[in-house]
C-alpha positions in Angstrom: 49.1 1.9 -3.0 46.1 -0.2 -4.1 42.8 0.5 -2.4 40.3 -2.0 -1.2 38.5 -1.6 -4.6 41.5 -1.8 -6.8 43.6 -4.4 -5.0 44.3 -7.7 -6.9 44.2 -11.2 -5.6 48.0 -11.3 -5.6 48.3 -8.1 -3.9 45.9 -9.4 -1.2 48.1 -12.4 -0.8 51.0 -10.0 -0.2 49.1 -8.6 2.7 48.2 -12.0 4.1 51.7 -13.2 3.8 53.2 -9.9 5.1 51.7 -7.5 7.6 48.6 -9.6 8.1 50.2 -12.9 8.4 49.1 -13.4 12.0 45.5 -12.8 10.9 45.9 -15.2 8.0 47.4 -17.9 10.2 44.5 -17.5 12.6 41.9 -17.6 9.9 43.5 -20.8 8.4 43.4 -22.3 11.9 39.6 -21.8 12.1 39.7 -19.0 14.7 37.3 -16.6 12.7 33.7 -16.5 12.1 32.4 -14.7 9.1 29.9 -11.8 9.5 28.4 -11.0 6.1 26.4 -8.2 4.6 24.9 -7.0 1.4 28.2 -6.1 -0.1 28.9 -9.8 -1.0 25.7 -10.2 -2.9 25.4 -6.9 -4.7 26.3 -8.3 -8.1 23.9 -11.3 -7.9 20.8 -10.3 -5.9 19.7 -6.8 -6.6 22.0 -5.2 -4.0 21.0 -2.6 -1.5 21.3 0.2 -4.0 19.5 -1.9 -6.6 16.8 -2.8 -4.1 16.2 0.9 -3.5 16.1 1.7 -7.2 13.6 -1.1 -7.9 11.5 0.0 -4.9 11.3 3.6 -6.2 10.3 2.5 -9.7 7.8 0.0 -8.6 6.3 2.6 -6.2 6.2 5.2 -9.0 4.3 2.8 -11.2 1.6 2.5 -8.5 0.9 6.3 -8.3 -2.5 7.1 -9.6 -2.8 10.7 -8.3 -1.2 13.5 -6.4 -3.0 12.5 -3.2 -2.8 8.8 -3.3 -1.0 6.8 -0.6 1.7 5.7 -3.0 2.5 9.2 -4.0 2.8 10.3 -0.3 5.1 7.4 0.4 7.2 8.2 -2.7 7.6 11.8 -1.5 8.5 10.7 2.0 11.3 8.5 0.6 12.6 11.3 -1.5 12.5 13.6 1.6 15.0 11.1 3.3 17.5 12.0 0.5 17.5 15.7 1.6 17.4 17.0 -1.9 17.8 20.6 -2.7 15.4 22.6 -4.9 17.7 22.3 -7.9 18.0 18.6 -7.4 14.3 18.2 -7.0 13.9 20.0 -10.3 15.7 17.1 -12.1 12.9 14.6 -11.0 10.2 13.8 -13.5 7.7 11.4 -11.9 6.1 10.7 -15.2 9.4 9.1 -16.3 11.2 5.9 -15.2 13.5 6.5 -12.2 16.4 5.0 -14.2 16.3 8.0 -16.5 16.6 10.7 -13.9 19.9 12.6 -13.9 19.8 12.7 -10.1 19.1 8.9 -9.7 22.6 7.8 -8.5 22.8 10.7 -6.0 19.4 9.8 -4.6 20.3 6.1 -4.1 23.7 7.0 -2.6 22.0 9.2 -0.1 19.4 6.5 0.8 21.9 3.7 1.1 22.5 4.0 4.8 18.8 4.9 5.4 17.4 1.7 3.9 15.6 0.7 7.1 13.9 4.1 7.3 12.8 3.8 3.7 11.4 0.3 4.1 9.8 1.4 7.4 7.4 4.0 5.6 3.9 2.9 6.1 1.0 3.2 3.8 -2.5 3.5 5.3 -4.5 0.2 5.1 -1.5 -1.8 4.1 0.7 -4.3 6.0 3.8 -2.9 7.9 6.0 -4.7 5.3 4.0 -3.7 2.3 7.0 -1.9 0.7 9.2 -4.9 1.2 6.9 -7.7 0.3 4.5 -6.2 -2.2 6.0 -3.1 -3.8 9.5 -4.6 -4.1 8.0 -8.0 -5.2 10.0 -9.9 -2.7 9.3 -13.4 -4.0 10.7 -12.4 -7.4 13.5 -10.1 -6.3 15.0 -12.6 -3.8 14.2 -15.9 -5.6 17.1 -18.3 -5.8 19.9 -17.0 -8.0 23.3 -18.0 -9.2 26.1 -17.7 -6.6 28.9 -15.2 -7.2 32.7 -15.5 -6.5 32.3 -14.6 -2.9 29.7 -17.2 -2.2 31.6 -20.0 -3.9 34.9 -19.0 -2.1 33.0 -19.0 1.2 31.4 -22.4 0.5 34.8 -23.9 -0.3 36.3 -22.5 2.9 33.5 -24.1 4.8 34.2 -27.5 3.1 37.9 -27.0 3.8 37.1 -26.8 7.5 38.5 -23.4 8.2 35.1 -21.7 8.6 32.3 -23.3 10.6 30.1 -20.4 11.7 28.7 -17.6 9.5 26.3 -14.9 10.5 24.6 -12.8 7.9 22.1 -9.9 7.7 21.4 -11.0 4.1 18.1 -12.6 3.2 19.2 -14.2 -0.1 20.0 -17.8 -0.6 23.3 -17.4 -2.3 25.5 -19.3 0.1 23.1 -22.2 -0.1 23.2 -21.9 -3.9 27.0 -22.1 -3.9 26.9 -25.4 -2.0 24.5 -26.7 -4.7 26.7 -25.5 -7.4 29.7 -27.2 -5.7 27.8 -30.4 -6.0 27.0 -30.5 -2.4 23.4 -30.5 -1.1 22.1 -27.3 0.5 21.5 -29.3 3.7 25.3 -28.9 4.0 24.5 -25.7 6.0 22.4 -25.7 9.0 20.4 -22.5 8.3 19.0 -20.9 11.4 16.6 -17.9 11.4 15.5 -18.5 15.0 17.0 -20.6 17.8 14.5 -23.3 17.1 16.1 -24.0 13.6 19.3 -25.0 15.5 17.6 -28.1 16.8 17.8 -29.9 13.5 20.7 -32.1 12.4 24.0 -30.5 12.4 25.6 -29.3 9.1 29.2 -28.8 8.1 28.6 -25.2 8.8 26.0 -23.2 10.7 24.6 -20.2 8.9 22.8 -17.7 11.2 20.5 -15.6 9.0 19.4 -13.3 11.8 17.5 -10.9 9.6 15.5 -13.7 8.0 15.8 -15.9 5.0 14.3 -15.2 1.6 14.0 -18.9 0.6 12.1 -19.8 3.7 9.9 -16.8 3.5 9.0 -17.7 0.0 8.4 -21.3 0.6 6.7 -20.9 4.1 5.3 -17.3 4.1 3.1 -17.8 7.2 6.0 -18.7 9.5 9.0 -16.9 8.0 7.7 -13.7 6.4 7.1 -12.1 9.8 10.8 -12.8 10.7 12.2 -10.7 7.9 13.9 -7.8 9.6 14.2 -4.7 7.4 12.2 -1.9 8.8 13.9 0.5 11.4 11.3 -0.5 13.9 11.9 -4.2 13.3 15.6 -3.7 13.7 15.1 -1.8 17.0 12.7 -4.4 18.4 14.8 -7.4 17.3 16.9 -6.9 20.5 13.8 -7.6 22.6 11.7 -9.8 20.4 10.9 -13.2 21.9 11.1 -14.7 18.3 14.9 -14.1 18.4 15.8 -14.6 22.1 17.7 -17.9 21.3 19.3 -16.3 18.1 20.6 -13.4 20.2 22.1 -15.8 22.8 23.7 -17.9 20.1 25.2 -14.9 18.3 26.6 -13.4 21.6 28.1 -16.8 22.3 29.6 -16.9 18.9 31.2 -13.5 19.3 32.6 -14.5 22.6 34.1 -17.8 21.4 35.3 -16.9 17.9 37.1 -13.9 16.4 35.1 -12.0 13.8 35.8 -11.1 10.1 33.2 -8.8 8.8 32.8 -8.6 5.0 30.3 -6.4 3.2 28.5 -5.4 6.4 28.6 -1.7 7.4 27.4 -2.3 10.9 24.9 0.5 10.7 22.1 -1.5 12.3 22.0 -0.9 16.1 21.0 -4.4 16.9 24.3 -5.7 15.4 26.3 -3.1 17.3 24.7 -4.1 20.6 25.6 -7.8 20.1 29.3 -6.9 20.1 29.1 -4.9 23.2 31.4 -6.1 26.1 32.3 -9.4 24.3 35.2 -10.3 26.6 38.0 -9.8 24.0 41.0 -7.7 24.6 41.8 -5.3 21.7 45.5 -6.2 21.9 44.9 -10.0 21.4 46.8 -11.6 18.7 45.4 -12.3 16.1 43.1 -9.2 16.0 39.7 -10.2 17.6 37.5 -8.1 15.1 38.5 -7.4 11.5 36.6 -5.4 8.8 37.0 -5.8 5.1 37.1 -2.0 4.4 39.1 0.9 3.0 38.0 3.0 5.8 35.8 2.1 8.7 32.1 3.2 8.7 30.6 4.9 11.7 28.7 1.6 12.4 32.0 -0.4 12.4 33.7 2.1 14.7 30.7 1.9 17.0 31.1 -1.9 17.1 34.8 -1.5 18.1 33.9 1.0 20.8 31.3 -1.2 22.3 33.4 -4.3 22.1 36.5 -2.8 23.9 34.6 -0.2 26.1 37.0 1.4 28.5 40.0 0.7 26.4 38.7 2.2 23.2 39.2 6.0 23.7 42.8 5.8 24.6 43.8 3.3 21.9 41.1 4.1 19.2 43.6 4.9 16.4 45.5 1.7 16.9 42.4 -0.4 17.3 40.9 1.1 14.1 44.1 0.6 12.1 44.5 -3.0 13.3 40.8 -3.8 12.5 41.0 -2.5 8.9 41.8 -5.1 6.2 41.9 -3.0 2.9 40.5 -5.6 0.4 36.9 -6.1 -0.4 35.1 -9.4 -0.8 36.2 -11.0 -4.0 39.9 -10.5 -3.8 40.0 -11.1 -0.1 38.0 -14.3 -0.1 39.8 -15.7 -3.1 43.1 -14.9 -1.5 42.1 -16.6 1.8 40.9 -19.6 -0.2 44.3 -19.8 -2.0 46.2 -19.3 1.2 44.2 -22.1 2.9 44.7 -24.6 0.1 48.3 -23.9 -0.3 48.9 -23.8 3.5 47.5 -27.3 3.6 49.8 -28.4 0.8 52.7 -26.9 2.7 51.6 -28.9 5.8 51.3 -32.1 3.7 54.9 -31.6 2.3 56.0 -31.2 5.9 55.0 -34.8 6.6 57.7 -36.1 4.1 60.3 -38.2 6.0 62.8 -38.9 3.2 66.4 -37.9 4.1 66.7 -36.5 0.5 64.2 -33.7 1.4 65.4 -32.5 4.8 64.8 -29.0 6.1 66.3 -27.1 3.2 64.4 -29.4 0.7 61.1 -28.7 2.4 61.8 -25.0 2.3 62.4 -25.3 -1.4 59.1 -27.1 -1.8 57.4 -24.3 0.2 59.0 -21.8 -2.3 57.7 -23.8 -5.1 54.2 -24.0 -3.7 54.3 -20.2 -3.1 55.1 -19.7 -6.8 52.1 -21.8 -7.8 49.8 -19.9 -5.5 50.9 -16.6 -7.0 50.5 -17.8 -10.5 47.0 -19.0 -9.6 46.2 -15.5 -8.1 47.5 -13.7 -11.1 45.7 -15.9 -13.6 42.4 -15.6 -11.9 42.3 -11.8 -11.2 40.8 -10.8 -14.6 37.6 -12.7 -14.0 37.2 -13.5 -10.4 33.9 -15.4 -10.8 35.5 -17.6 -13.3 38.4 -18.0 -11.0 36.3 -19.3 -8.2 34.4 -21.7 -10.6 37.7 -23.0 -12.0 39.2 -23.7 -8.6 36.0 -25.5 -7.6 35.8 -27.6 -10.8 39.6 -28.3 -10.7 39.5 -29.6 -7.2 36.6 -31.9 -8.0 38.3 -33.3 -11.1 41.9 -33.6 -9.7 40.8 -35.2 -6.5 38.6 -37.7 -8.2 41.4 -38.6 -10.5 43.9 -38.9 -7.7 41.6 -41.2 -5.8 40.7 -43.3 -8.7 37.2 -42.1 -9.3 35.1 -42.9 -12.4 36.2 -39.7 -14.2 32.9 -38.8 -15.8 32.5 -35.7 -17.9 31.0 -32.5 -16.5 31.7 -30.7 -13.2 32.6 -33.0 -10.4 31.5 -32.5 -6.8 34.0 -30.3 -4.9 36.3 -32.4 -2.6 38.4 -30.5 -0.1 42.1 -31.2 0.4 40.9 -32.0 4.0 37.8 -31.2 5.9 39.9 -30.1 8.8 42.3 -27.1 9.2 45.9 -27.8 8.4 47.0 -28.2 12.0 44.4 -31.0 12.6 45.0 -32.6 9.2 48.7 -33.0 10.0 47.9 -35.2 13.0 45.4 -37.5 11.1 47.4 -40.8 11.0 45.6 -41.7 7.7 47.1 -38.7 5.8 50.6 -40.1 5.9 49.5 -43.2 4.0 47.2 -41.4 1.6 49.8 -40.3 -1.0 48.8 -36.7 -0.4 52.2 -35.6 1.1 53.9 -36.9 -2.1 51.4 -35.2 -4.3 52.2 -31.9 -2.5 55.8 -32.5 -3.1 55.1 -33.0 -6.8 53.4 -29.6 -6.9 56.3 -28.0 -5.0 58.7 -29.5 -7.6 56.5 -28.1 -10.4 56.6 -24.7 -8.7 60.3 -24.8 -8.5 60.4 -25.5 -12.2 58.2 -22.4 -12.6 60.6 -20.4 -10.6 63.5 -21.5 -12.7 61.7 -20.7 -15.9 61.7 -24.2 -17.2 57.9 -24.0 -17.9 54.8 -22.0 -17.2 51.7 -23.5 -15.9 48.0 -23.3 -17.1 44.9 -25.3 -16.6 42.6 -26.9 -19.1 38.8 -27.1 -18.8 38.2 -29.3 -15.7 34.8 -30.3 -17.0 36.5 -32.4 -19.6 37.7 -35.9 -18.8 41.0 -35.3 -20.4 41.9 -32.3 -18.3 44.6 -33.0 -15.8 45.7 -31.1 -12.6 47.9 -28.7 -14.6 49.3 -28.1 -18.1 53.0 -27.5 -18.2 54.0 -25.1 -21.2 57.7 -25.1 -22.2 59.3 -23.5 -25.3 59.2 -26.7 -27.5 56.6 -28.8 -25.9 53.8 -28.9 -23.4 52.1 -31.6 -21.3 49.0 -32.4 -19.3 49.9 -33.4 -15.7 47.8 -36.1 -13.9 48.1 -37.0 -10.2 47.5 -40.5 -9.0 47.8 -41.9 -5.5 48.9 -45.3 -6.6 49.6 -47.4 -9.6 46.1 -49.0 -9.7 44.6 -45.4 -10.0 46.7 -44.9 -13.2 45.0 -47.8 -14.7 41.7 -46.3 -13.8 42.8 -43.0 -15.5 43.4 -44.9 -18.7 40.2 -46.8 -18.4 38.2 -43.5 -17.9 39.6 -42.0 -21.1 41.7 -39.3 -19.3 44.6 -40.2 -21.6 45.7 -42.9 -23.9 48.9 -44.9 -23.6 50.1 -43.4 -27.1 49.5 -39.8 -25.9 52.8 -37.9 -26.2 51.6 -34.8 -24.2 51.0 -36.6 -20.8 52.9 -36.8 -17.5 51.5 -39.0 -14.9 52.8 -38.3 -11.4 52.2 -41.2 -9.0 52.7 -41.0 -5.2 53.7 -44.6 -5.0 55.7 -47.0 -7.1 54.8 -47.3 -10.9 55.0 -50.7 -12.6 57.8 -51.1 -15.2 55.3 -51.7 -18.0 53.8 -48.2 -17.4 57.1 -46.5 -16.7 58.3 -47.1 -20.2 57.0 -48.5 -23.4 59.9 -48.5 -25.8 58.3 -50.7 -28.5 55.5 -48.1 -29.0 57.9 -45.3 -29.3 60.1 -47.2 -31.8 57.0 -48.1 -34.0 55.4 -44.7 -34.0 58.3 -42.3 -33.4 56.4 -40.5 -30.8 57.1 -40.3 -27.0 54.8 -42.1 -24.9 53.3 -40.7 -21.6 55.9 -40.2 -18.9 55.3 -41.9 -15.5 57.0 -40.3 -12.5 57.1 -42.0 -9.2 57.6 -39.6 -6.3 58.4 -42.4 -3.8 61.1 -43.5 -6.2 62.5 -40.0 -6.5 62.5 -39.5 -2.8 63.8 -42.8 -1.9 66.5 -43.1 -4.5 68.1 -39.6 -4.4 70.8 -38.5 -2.2 69.9 -34.8 -2.0 67.0 -32.5 -2.7 68.9 -31.1 -5.8 69.0 -34.6 -7.2 65.3 -35.0 -6.6 64.6 -31.9 -8.4 67.0 -32.7 -11.3 65.6 -36.2 -11.8 62.1 -34.8 -11.6 62.7 -32.3 -14.3 64.4 -34.9 -16.5 61.5 -37.4 -16.1 58.9 -34.8 -16.8 60.7 -34.5 -20.2 60.1 -31.0 -21.2 
């Protein structure tokens, strides 16, 4: 059995499609708010373990004598690690912390005591001296490049299935993800205090209830005092007037939305108190509180006990088991993103009204879409960061091509399948006329070809103008596949340089009718001996076929591989 650490994206999809299908459906319907901790940022910002290692080294470098304040603070931190005499003997304060044989053990023991570490005071220095000065906060938490988790979350927000996020993280990586996706960081309404919520609404609300590094660096006088890291600051957060509105907002969020907690141990008492008596029943479906974890931490168990109060003791084993989602951030968030996207494609295919499709045909399209989803998960598992970047770039490129955009080179801004969850998208009257249901059908037909081993699928570099939605690879040939909503957009693809009318490795799938001139150009083929691009009209296939089997057979034949 895979663990939360070793599980692949495809194996996580198996969980979401199997025993956790109710949770997955609820998530895709927008029922869950995300609560995020340092676990999602560890590989980008110096994670909590890295913060502690950097703090120890910077503090060591400031020691000027056995009796100086920095030496005393250093010793007090080491005391928190409860080292034995033999372990203390492995410490050489004259050498960098990174060279100590005991370094990893020290950091592991301090990991859940970070607030005590940062709460150690030095005489004559500000209370946050270790955090701001010794740790060099402005440098350590300056804006950095988003990781796979942040990109996946940002795409889920843009897809409309996540609207509220609460995080104890100071970093600006979620905001950076929006920038990388070609969307301004104003897309999030970032709130450190209740007053920050009075600004214009964003596509998502990001509650940074322990402070915001970007704002503290840019506006030190106002936001540095709002950084919550020391044990005393965490304790007093529950009664601080600065955070009165924030507490009210978070409790309201917990009461109205289910919770998915990722990378957050729940060790801070102020977080545990927020979830107390939240009005949810432990037996609600889908599960009200979920944790991305192999085994629940003591803090997470405390959250569950407070949330379900009198019911917890009698049902604690069932409550804990139901609340555990054994997949960590990267595979979980990428699997949720793929499930959301392909769930929308399934919903779009469900809007088709052609008699040739019918119930059985729609189910075949669903199976084809599942095959594509699994292929994407398998292809992206080896490098999950590049997987997230490729999904983002591909969605920008393909959507621009489909809608007839300019088709410029480089990364295109991310455009969602829909800014609403699937159940709302289905009832948007404009969707039926958009060509998207037919495009979803085309992808389902390609997926069925994958199932039948007619071809495999790959993607080209979506930053290139000549990259299509997919590349189909058969034994004797391969082809770039472009999607276009209508015939006019095909002309725009040609004008943008996406392909040339003499290219023999191109399949253009159009949702609507295709002009006869574009459908075939026999004179060119006769002169050059090369096949010209193949133009496939989905509306033609659906309207001119008697059965779904005929639709699939004609599609395979017109693709020409």
